[in-house]
SEGU-757793 format. One record per residue (C-alpha): chain; x, y, z negated. Coordinates in steps of 0.001 Angstrom, whole numbers, plus 500000, padded with zeros to 6 digits. Example, Ala and Ser with C-alpha at 12.3 -4.5 7.8 and 13.67 -1.06 7.14 Angstrom:
2
PT  chain       x       y       z
PT      A  512300  495500  492200
PT      A  513670  498940  492860
//
This chain:
278
PT  chain       x       y       z
PT      A  643747  902889  351622
PT      A  646520  902075  349164
PT      A  650166  901953  349291
PT      A  650766  898450  350751
PT      A  647014  898044  352029
PT      A  647689  898801  355617
PT      A  650487  896222  355757
PT      A  648584  893477  353982
PT      A  645463  894022  356360
PT      A  648036  893482  359259
PT      A  649270  890427  357585
PT      A  646162  888856  357126
PT      A  645390  888906  360920
PT      A  648859  887969  362222
PT      A  652128  886566  361253
PT      A  654587  889099  360046
PT      A  657442  889526  362330
PT      A  661092  890540  361431
PT      A  660230  894257  362460
PT      A  657241  894240  360114
PT      A  658879  892767  357197
PT      A  661824  895512  357574
PT      A  659129  898470  357724
PT      A  657476  896696  354670
PT      A  660880  896493  352766
PT      A  661207  900241  353470
PT      A  657591  900883  352267
PT      A  658009  898952  349089
PT      A  661693  900556  348230
PT      A  660287  904031  348947
PT      A  657668  903180  346610
PT      A  659877  902876  343732
PT      A  659087  899373  342966
PT      A  662511  898132  342646
PT      A  664581  895950  344983
PT      A  664177  892754  342826
PT      A  660210  892763  343098
PT      A  660289  893970  346771
PT      A  662435  891057  347704
PT      A  660006  888652  345867
PT      A  657075  890194  347677
PT      A  658821  889904  351207
PT      A  659265  886063  349968
PT      A  655523  885895  349440
PT      A  654938  887474  352999
PT      A  657217  884707  354422
PT      A  655684  881869  352543
PT      A  651977  882392  351986
PT      A  649106  881672  354207
PT      A  647814  884855  355426
PT      A  644385  884549  353618
PT      A  645976  883831  350346
PT      A  648631  886499  350711
PT      A  646661  889531  349015
PT      A  645836  887157  345967
PT      A  649558  885889  345770
PT      A  651147  889280  345487
PT      A  648553  890565  342971
PT      A  649361  887664  340616
PT      A  653173  888316  341133
PT      A  652678  892110  340259
PT      A  650498  891287  337355
PT      A  653237  889098  336139
PT      A  655419  891988  335884
PT      A  653303  893596  333586
PT      A  653641  892855  329893
PT      A  650762  891542  327718
PT      A  651199  893941  324645
PT      A  648360  896350  323718
PT      A  648193  899534  325887
PT      A  646052  901292  323004
PT      A  647556  903696  320528
PT      A  648348  902235  317152
PT      A  645817  904202  315284
PT      A  646373  904328  311555
PT      A  643884  903409  309241
PT      A  645355  905331  306158
PT      A  646547  908708  306967
PT      A  647204  910544  310232
PT      A  648395  908763  313193
PT      A  651675  910221  314317
PT      A  652922  910212  317675
PT      A  656163  911533  319051
PT      A  656507  912649  322567
PT      A  659991  912314  324032
PT      A  661719  912695  327225
PT      A  663825  914916  329522
PT      A  662947  918421  330580
PT      A  660931  918975  333652
PT      A  658881  915444  333381
PT      A  655614  917048  332021
PT      A  656675  916344  328740
PT      A  654674  919206  326991
PT      A  651626  918967  329136
PT      A  651217  915560  328439
PT      A  651611  916233  324694
PT      A  648559  918639  325101
PT      A  646746  916101  327380
PT      A  646960  913508  324832
PT      A  645812  916039  322390
PT      A  642716  916988  324363
PT      A  642005  913261  324923
PT      A  641595  912511  321348
PT      A  640125  915879  320400
PT      A  637351  915150  322908
PT      A  636604  911837  321183
PT      A  636080  913583  317790
PT      A  639454  913171  316398
PT      A  640978  916005  314267
PT      A  644286  916593  316148
PT      A  647176  918953  314923
PT      A  650187  919651  317784
PT      A  653680  920402  316737
PT      A  655792  922354  318925
PT      A  659230  920734  317773
PT      A  660826  921985  320861
PT      A  662274  924922  319175
PT      A  665369  925951  321507
PT      A  662911  926371  324448
PT      A  660463  929396  323626
PT      A  658674  928612  326933
PT      A  658018  925296  325707
PT      A  656326  926536  322527
PT      A  654317  929068  324260
PT      A  653206  926703  326739
PT      A  651821  924287  323727
PT      A  650123  927486  322171
PT      A  648714  928145  325193
PT      A  647344  924492  325751
PT      A  646195  924366  322292
PT      A  643960  927383  322579
PT      A  642359  926440  325726
PT      A  641355  922924  324191
PT      A  640633  924058  320390
PT      A  643613  922083  318846
PT      A  645572  923868  316224
PT      A  649367  924108  316995
PT      A  652440  924452  314175
PT      A  655515  925831  315299
PT      A  658646  927502  313528
PT      A  660745  930147  314381
PT      A  663075  930231  317619
PT      A  665907  927789  317294
PT      A  664934  926466  313901
PT      A  665672  922825  312767
PT      A  663186  920744  314835
PT      A  663303  918136  312122
PT      A  662013  920895  309719
PT      A  659120  921734  311509
PT      A  658317  918112  312235
PT      A  658317  917313  308478
PT      A  656182  920412  307985
PT      A  653704  919113  310688
PT      A  653641  915556  308899
PT      A  652875  916982  305395
PT      A  650257  919153  306856
PT      A  648633  916485  308803
PT      A  648693  914100  305699
PT      A  647394  916928  303107
PT      A  644444  918354  305188
PT      A  643394  915085  306801
PT      A  644313  915188  310321
PT      A  643338  912038  312097
PT      A  646261  912673  314744
PT      A  649501  914320  314592
PT      A  651197  914763  318153
PT      A  654793  916263  318051
PT      A  656489  917473  321190
PT      A  660157  917055  320722
PT      A  662745  918819  322746
PT      A  663280  917613  325953
PT      A  666845  916054  325965
PT      A  669207  914833  328703
PT      A  669937  911294  328080
PT      A  673602  911669  328389
PT      A  674027  914088  325325
PT      A  674472  911826  322383
PT      A  674038  914515  319760
PT      A  670416  915306  321255
PT      A  669706  911639  321160
PT      A  670885  911216  317676
PT      A  668492  914381  316734
PT      A  665616  912010  317593
PT      A  666373  909645  315091
PT      A  666834  912369  312584
PT      A  663098  913529  313197
PT      A  661806  910284  312955
PT      A  663411  909523  309521
PT      A  662221  913130  308226
PT      A  658545  912132  309109
PT      A  658622  908833  307412
PT      A  659513  910437  304475
PT      A  655865  911666  304318
PT      A  653982  909304  306430
PT      A  654843  906449  309154
PT      A  655521  907196  312783
PT      A  653006  905012  314579
PT      A  654024  905653  318280
PT      A  656980  907001  320046
PT      A  655993  907560  323781
PT      A  658475  908279  326538
PT      A  657069  910643  329405
PT      A  658350  909561  332717
PT      A  658253  911749  335863
PT      A  656774  909082  338492
PT      A  658808  910908  341038
PT      A  662025  910414  339796
PT      A  662472  906742  340734
PT      A  665246  904261  339287
PT      A  667114  907384  337501
PT      A  663827  907940  335270
PT      A  663979  904293  334285
PT      A  667661  904690  333634
PT      A  666786  907505  331363
PT      A  663942  905685  329675
PT      A  666726  902742  328735
PT      A  668974  905407  327114
PT      A  666154  906740  325371
PT      A  665309  903135  324131
PT      A  668562  902476  322873
PT      A  668475  905450  320376
PT      A  664893  905047  319293
PT      A  662233  902290  319556
PT      A  659819  903210  322028
PT      A  656526  901848  321562
PT      A  654989  903053  324974
PT      A  655125  904827  328108
PT      A  653391  907914  329856
PT      A  654073  908108  333750
PT      A  653184  911640  334970
PT      A  652658  912834  338550
PT      A  650853  909664  339752
PT      A  648783  911541  341886
PT      A  651372  911132  344898
PT      A  650703  907463  346279
PT      A  654038  907331  347966
PT      A  655778  906486  344544
PT      A  653166  904349  343034
PT      A  655349  901338  342388
PT      A  657317  902965  339701
PT      A  654511  901900  336804
PT      A  655427  898327  337511
PT      A  659179  898766  337768
PT      A  659035  900702  334815
PT      A  657435  898522  332717
PT      A  659283  895384  333978
PT      A  662456  896990  333395
PT      A  661831  898160  329657
PT      A  659382  895506  328617
PT      A  657444  898596  326893
PT      A  653775  899079  327467
PT      A  652800  901853  329911
PT      A  649675  903403  327956
PT      A  648704  906527  329821
PT      A  649048  908033  333294
PT      A  648850  911640  334389
PT      A  647321  911817  337817
PT      A  646929  915810  338271
PT      A  647746  919054  336797
PT      A  644169  919636  334972
PT      A  643917  919171  331066
PT      A  641702  916119  331821
PT      A  643891  914417  334421
PT      A  645061  911923  332032
PT      A  643718  908158  331520
PT      A  644779  904988  329897
PT      A  646729  902715  332147
PT      A  644506  899961  333759
PT      A  646936  897453  335182
PT      A  644445  895241  336991
PT      A  642764  898547  338647
PT      A  646132  899950  339516
PT      A  647371  896952  341420
PT      A  643945  896664  343196
PT      A  644665  900096  344267
PT      A  648008  899517  345611
PT      A  646875  896493  347615
PT      A  643558  897535  349248
//
């Protein structure tokens, strides 16, 4: 049963008591859906007829999701360039590899760039993923300029006819302005060669409202075009997808729901909400 399903099933049979509402509030808050949306849902529980409640809540949640396209903005001329950004520990590098695998399996010629040059482990991790999925990984020497390796990747992707260039940028604390400025530099350098089509922020689905604050800070430095939420295999935090999109007004494009390389899927808003409510 979905995150909210047991309570909605109960409410469909009898009027919610004050104790029921408090328990449901705790469930909603713990799901990371946010205080504002929690209170809106509780108002629906109090107001709607029991047989219409699930539909009313589903419509309310759908209204929080934006109508922008969730598809990657694929380039018609030259490579599609995707920057993967976020803080360390969110599954950023693995998400870059999963995205590369997703498109490689659909027949695209993909180049991965390891621009997290200050973390040898991140470069090695991406190289290992690349070998497993049959995707080439471009990397520079340790501590080299991330913008320089990103530039080399863009030039190579354009010159050698790659369909997709996915750049794993260095994980950075959203509180460090110099690191945030570096992201802007990477984007400017790449765009000397070819446009950047997507900047995807990777959000750890278990970090809750702090993750949303991180994303908001990133959005102030670079124009985020989409979100990737990882670790959604734990249903207790399932509300974070709606809360993040509602807060940022940036479309959630992919969700990671496990550790395997194929555990990445385009976000299906209607399916996600149905799963929460049933």
